[in-house]
PAGU-566576 format. One record per residue: residue in three letters; residue number from 1; x, y, z of N, C-alpha, C, O, CB in turn. Coordinates in nm, 2 decimals, decimal comma, always signed. Atoms other than C-alpha are relative to their C-alpha. Glycine has a CB too. Example, Ala and Ser with C-alpha at 12.3 -4.5 7.8 and 13.67 -1.06 7.14 Angstrom:
BEGIN
  residu  num     npx     npy     npz    capx    capy    capz     cpx     cpy     cpz     opx     opy     opz    cbpx    cbpy    cbpz
     ALA    1   +0,09   -0,12   +0,00   +1,23   -0,45   +0,78   +0,09   +0,12   +0,00   +0,19   +0,12   +0,07   -0,10   +0,00   +0,12
     SER    2   -0,09   -0,11   +0,00   +1,37   -0,11   +0,71   -0,08   +0,11   +0,08   -0,03   +0,22   +0,09   +0,04   +0,05   -0,14
***
This chain:
BEGIN
  residu  num     npx     npy     npz    capx    capy    capz     cpx     cpy     cpz     opx     opy     opz    cbpx    cbpy    cbpz
     UNK    1   +0,08   -0,12   +0,00   +0,00   +0,00   +0,00   +0,09   +0,12   +0,00   +0,19   +0,13   +0,07   -0,10   +0,00   +0,12
     UNK    2   -0,08   -0,13   +0,01   +0,13   +0,35   -0,08   -0,03   +0,09   +0,11   -0,14   +0,08   +0,18   -0,03   +0,07   -0,14
     UNK    3   +0,02   -0,10   -0,11   +0,17   +0,63   +0,17   -0,11   +0,09   -0,04   -0,14   +0,12   -0,15   +0,13   +0,08   +0,02
     UNK    4   +0,11   -0,09   +0,03   -0,13   +0,85   +0,21   +0,05   +0,14   -0,04   +0,16   +0,17   -0,01   -0,10   +0,00   +0,12
     UNK    5   -0,04   -0,13   +0,05   -0,13   +1,20   +0,07   +0,05   +0,09   +0,11   +0,15   +0,16   +0,09   -0,12   +0,07   -0,07
     UNK    6   -0,04   -0,09   -0,11   -0,10   +1,38   +0,40   +0,14   -0,04   +0,05   +0,22   +0,05   +0,07   -0,10   -0,01   +0,12
     UNK    7   -0,13   +0,04   -0,04   +0,20   +1,18   +0,50   +0,11   +0,03   -0,10   +0,22   +0,08   -0,07   +0,01   -0,16   +0,03
     UNK    8   -0,10   -0,04   +0,11   +0,37   +1,23   +0,16   +0,02   +0,15   +0,01   +0,14   +0,19   -0,01   -0,06   -0,04   -0,13
     UNK    9   -0,01   -0,14   -0,01   +0,30   +1,60   +0,20   +0,09   +0,04   +0,11   +0,18   +0,13   +0,10   -0,13   +0,07   +0,01
     UNK   10   -0,09   -0,03   -0,12   +0,46   +1,61   +0,55   +0,14   -0,03   -0,03   +0,23   +0,05   +0,00   -0,05   -0,08   +0,12
     UNK   11   -0,14   +0,04   +0,04   +0,77   +1,42   +0,42   +0,06   +0,10   -0,09   +0,17   +0,14   -0,07   +0,00   -0,14   -0,06
     UNK   12   -0,05   -0,10   +0,10   +0,80   +1,67   +0,13   +0,04   +0,13   +0,07   +0,14   +0,19   +0,05   -0,10   +0,02   -0,11
     UNK   13   -0,02   -0,13   -0,07   +0,77   +1,97   +0,36   +0,13   -0,01   +0,09   +0,21   +0,08   +0,09   -0,12   +0,04   +0,09
     UNK   14   -0,12   +0,02   -0,09   +1,03   +1,83   +0,61   +0,13   -0,03   -0,08   +0,24   +0,00   -0,04   -0,03   -0,12   +0,09
     UNK   15   -0,12   +0,02   +0,08   +1,26   +1,72   +0,33   +0,00   -0,14   -0,06   +0,00   -0,16   -0,18   +0,13   +0,02   +0,07
     UNK   16   +0,01   +0,14   +0,05   +1,26   +1,34   +0,31   -0,02   -0,09   +0,12   -0,03   -0,04   +0,24   +0,14   -0,04   -0,07
     UNK   17   +0,03   +0,09   -0,11   +1,20   +1,03   +0,52   +0,11   +0,00   +0,10   +0,08   -0,01   +0,22   -0,02   -0,14   -0,06
     UNK   18   -0,11   +0,00   -0,10   +1,54   +1,04   +0,68   -0,01   +0,12   +0,09   +0,01   +0,10   +0,21   +0,14   +0,01   -0,08
     UNK   19   +0,01   -0,12   -0,08   +1,49   +1,40   +0,80   -0,12   -0,02   +0,10   -0,11   +0,02   +0,22   -0,02   +0,12   -0,09
     UNK   20   +0,12   +0,02   -0,09   +1,14   +1,31   +0,94   +0,04   -0,10   +0,11   +0,01   -0,08   +0,23   -0,12   -0,05   -0,08
     UNK   21   -0,04   +0,10   -0,09   +1,29   +1,00   +1,11   +0,09   +0,06   +0,11   +0,07   +0,04   +0,23   +0,06   -0,12   -0,06
     UNK   22   -0,09   -0,06   -0,10   +1,57   +1,20   +1,27   -0,07   +0,10   +0,09   -0,04   +0,09   +0,21   +0,11   +0,08   -0,08
     UNK   23   +0,08   -0,09   -0,08   +1,33   +1,47   +1,39   -0,09   -0,07   +0,10   -0,11   -0,02   +0,22   -0,08   +0,10   -0,08
     UNK   24   +0,09   +0,08   -0,09   +1,10   +1,21   +1,54   +0,08   -0,10   +0,09   +0,02   -0,16   +0,18   -0,10   -0,08   -0,08
     UNK   25   -0,09   +0,09   -0,08   +1,40   +1,02   +1,69   -0,04   -0,15   -0,01   -0,04   -0,22   +0,08   +0,00   +0,04   +0,14
     UNK   26   +0,03   +0,13   +0,03   +1,30   +0,70   +1,52   +0,08   -0,04   -0,13   +0,15   +0,04   -0,19   -0,15   -0,03   -0,03
     UNK   27   -0,08   +0,04   +0,12   +1,46   +0,49   +1,24   -0,07   +0,03   -0,13   -0,19   +0,05   -0,14   +0,02   -0,15   +0,01
     UNK   28   +0,05   -0,03   +0,13   +1,42   +0,57   +0,88   -0,09   -0,12   -0,05   -0,19   -0,10   -0,12   +0,11   +0,03   -0,11
     UNK   29   +0,07   +0,12   +0,04   +1,30   +0,21   +0,83   -0,14   +0,00   +0,06   -0,24   -0,04   -0,01   +0,07   -0,13   +0,05
     UNK   30   +0,13   -0,01   -0,06   +1,01   +0,27   +1,07   -0,09   +0,10   -0,09   -0,20   +0,06   -0,12   +0,01   +0,06   +0,14
     UNK   31   +0,07   -0,10   +0,09   +0,90   +0,58   +0,86   -0,03   -0,07   -0,13   -0,14   -0,05   -0,18   +0,07   +0,13   -0,02
     UNK   32   +0,02   +0,06   +0,13   +0,94   +0,38   +0,54   -0,11   -0,10   +0,01   -0,17   -0,13   -0,10   +0,13   -0,07   -0,04
     UNK   33   +0,11   +0,10   -0,01   +0,70   +0,11   +0,67   -0,14   +0,06   +0,01   -0,24   -0,01   -0,01   +0,03   -0,09   +0,12
     UNK   34   +0,13   -0,06   -0,02   +0,42   +0,36   +0,74   -0,08   +0,02   -0,13   -0,02   +0,07   -0,23   +0,02   +0,13   +0,07
     UNK   35   +0,10   -0,03   +0,11   +0,12   +0,37   +0,50   -0,06   +0,14   +0,03   -0,09   +0,22   -0,05   -0,10   -0,11   -0,03
     UNK   36   +0,05   -0,13   -0,06   -0,01   +0,65   +0,72   +0,07   +0,02   +0,13   +0,11   -0,08   +0,19   -0,16   +0,01   +0,00
     UNK   37   -0,07   -0,03   -0,12   +0,13   +0,82   +1,02   -0,07   -0,06   +0,12   -0,20   -0,06   +0,12   +0,01   +0,15   +0,02
     UNK   38   +0,07   +0,05   -0,12   +0,06   +0,65   +1,36   -0,06   +0,12   +0,07   -0,01   +0,23   +0,07   +0,10   -0,07   +0,09
     UNK   39   +0,07   -0,10   -0,08   -0,18   +0,85   +1,57   +0,09   +0,07   +0,10   +0,08   +0,19   +0,13   -0,13   -0,05   +0,06
     UNK   40   -0,09   -0,05   -0,11   +0,08   +0,89   +1,84   +0,11   +0,09   -0,06   +0,18   +0,16   +0,02   +0,07   -0,12   +0,06
     UNK   41   -0,10   -0,09   +0,05   +0,31   +1,07   +1,60   -0,06   +0,12   -0,07   +0,01   +0,21   -0,12   +0,09   -0,07   -0,10
     UNK   42   +0,07   -0,10   +0,08   +0,05   +1,30   +1,44   +0,03   +0,14   +0,05   +0,05   +0,23   -0,03   -0,15   -0,03   +0,00
     UNK   43   -0,02   -0,13   -0,06   +0,09   +1,59   +1,68   +0,14   +0,05   -0,03   +0,17   +0,17   -0,06   -0,03   +0,00   +0,15
     UNK   44   -0,14   -0,04   +0,03   +0,47   +1,59   +1,64   +0,02   +0,04   -0,14   +0,09   +0,14   -0,17   +0,10   -0,12   +0,04
     UNK   45   -0,01   -0,03   +0,15   +0,44   +1,59   +1,26   -0,07   +0,13   -0,03   -0,02   +0,21   -0,10   -0,06   -0,11   -0,08
     UNK   46   +0,07   -0,13   +0,02   +0,19   +1,87   +1,28   +0,09   +0,12   +0,04   +0,10   +0,22   -0,03   -0,13   +0,01   +0,08
     UNK   47   -0,09   -0,11   -0,04   +0,44   +2,08   +1,48   +0,12   +0,01   -0,09   +0,16   +0,12   -0,12   +0,05   -0,04   +0,15
     UNK   48   -0,12   -0,01   +0,09   +0,73   +1,99   +1,25   -0,03   +0,06   -0,13   +0,06   +0,12   -0,19   +0,05   -0,14   -0,02
     UNK   49   +0,04   -0,06   +0,13   +0,53   +2,11   +0,95   -0,06   +0,14   +0,02   -0,12   +0,20   -0,07   -0,10   -0,09   -0,07
     UNK   50   +0,06   -0,13   -0,03   +0,43   +2,43   +1,13   -0,15   +0,01   -0,03   -0,20   +0,11   -0,07   +0,07   +0,11   -0,07
     UNK   51   +0,14   +0,00   +0,02   +0,07   +2,32   +1,10   -0,05   -0,01   -0,14   -0,17   -0,01   -0,17   -0,06   +0,12   +0,06
     UNK   52   +0,03   +0,02   +0,15   +0,08   +2,28   +0,72   -0,07   -0,13   -0,02   -0,15   -0,15   -0,11   +0,12   +0,02   -0,09
     UNK   53   +0,07   +0,13   +0,00   -0,02   +1,92   +0,78   -0,05   -0,03   +0,14   +0,03   -0,03   +0,24   +0,10   -0,12   -0,05
     UNK   54   +0,06   +0,00   -0,13   -0,26   +1,88   +1,07   -0,02   -0,15   +0,05   -0,01   -0,24   -0,03   -0,13   +0,07   +0,00
     UNK   55   +0,04   +0,14   -0,06   -0,34   +1,58   +1,30   -0,12   -0,06   -0,08   -0,12   -0,17   -0,11   -0,03   +0,01   +0,15
     UNK   56   +0,11   +0,05   +0,08   -0,67   +1,56   +1,12   +0,03   -0,04   -0,14   -0,02   -0,14   -0,19   -0,11   +0,11   +0,00
     UNK   57   -0,05   +0,04   +0,13   -0,50   +1,55   +0,78   +0,06   -0,14   +0,00   +0,03   -0,22   -0,08   +0,10   +0,11   -0,06
     UNK   58   -0,07   +0,12   -0,01   -0,29   +1,27   +0,90   -0,08   -0,12   +0,04   -0,07   -0,23   -0,01   +0,12   +0,01   +0,09
     UNK   59   +0,09   +0,11   -0,05   -0,55   +1,07   +1,09   -0,14   +0,05   +0,03   -0,18   +0,07   +0,14   +0,06   -0,05   +0,13
     UNK   60   +0,14   -0,05   -0,02   -0,91   +1,19   +1,03   -0,08   -0,10   +0,07   -0,19   -0,07   +0,12   -0,06   +0,03   -0,14
     UNK   61   +0,07   +0,10   -0,07   -1,02   +0,86   +1,18   +0,01   +0,02   +0,15   -0,06   -0,04   +0,23   +0,04   -0,14   -0,04
     UNK   62   -0,03   -0,02   -0,14   -0,88   +0,97   +1,52   -0,02   +0,14   +0,04   -0,08   +0,17   +0,15   +0,14   -0,04   +0,03
     UNK   63   +0,00   -0,14   -0,04   -0,86   +1,35   +1,52   -0,12   +0,07   -0,08   -0,12   +0,07   -0,20   +0,13   +0,07   -0,03
     UNK   64   +0,11   -0,08   +0,07   -1,17   +1,57   +1,45   +0,06   +0,12   -0,08   +0,17   +0,16   -0,05   -0,11   +0,05   +0,10
     UNK   65   -0,05   -0,12   +0,07   -1,14   +1,86   +1,21   +0,01   +0,11   +0,10   -0,06   +0,12   +0,19   -0,10   +0,04   -0,12
     UNK   66   -0,01   -0,12   -0,09   -1,02   +2,18   +1,37   -0,12   +0,08   +0,00   -0,19   +0,10   -0,11   +0,12   +0,08   -0,04
     UNK   67   +0,12   -0,09   -0,01   -1,30   +2,41   +1,49   +0,04   +0,13   -0,07   +0,15   +0,17   -0,07   -0,04   +0,02   +0,15
     UNK   68   -0,02   -0,14   +0,06   -1,35   +2,74   +1,31   +0,07   +0,09   +0,10   +0,03   +0,10   +0,22   -0,13   +0,06   -0,05
     UNK   69   -0,07   -0,09   -0,08   -1,10   +2,99   +1,45   +0,12   -0,07   +0,07   +0,20   +0,00   +0,13   -0,09   +0,05   +0,10
     UNK   70   -0,11   +0,07   -0,06   -0,85   +2,72   +1,57   +0,13   +0,01   -0,09   +0,24   -0,02   -0,04   -0,03   -0,14   +0,03
     UNK   71   -0,11   +0,00   +0,10   -0,63   +2,77   +1,26   +0,11   +0,10   +0,04   +0,21   +0,11   -0,04   -0,04   +0,02   -0,13
***
């Protein structure tokens, strides 16, 4: 299965899978295995992308859409 669009966008913003793995303090192989970001990493990725990729973008099954005015 291919990586979902939100995760691909986050990786592109951060630079590459290696950079994301380094910033998250996990192995590149772990990131490479992801089809979508684990819910436990969503907030960190949101912060690393300066909110350009939100928790909801990464895991809409877990995180509700941001309320109006939260952006």
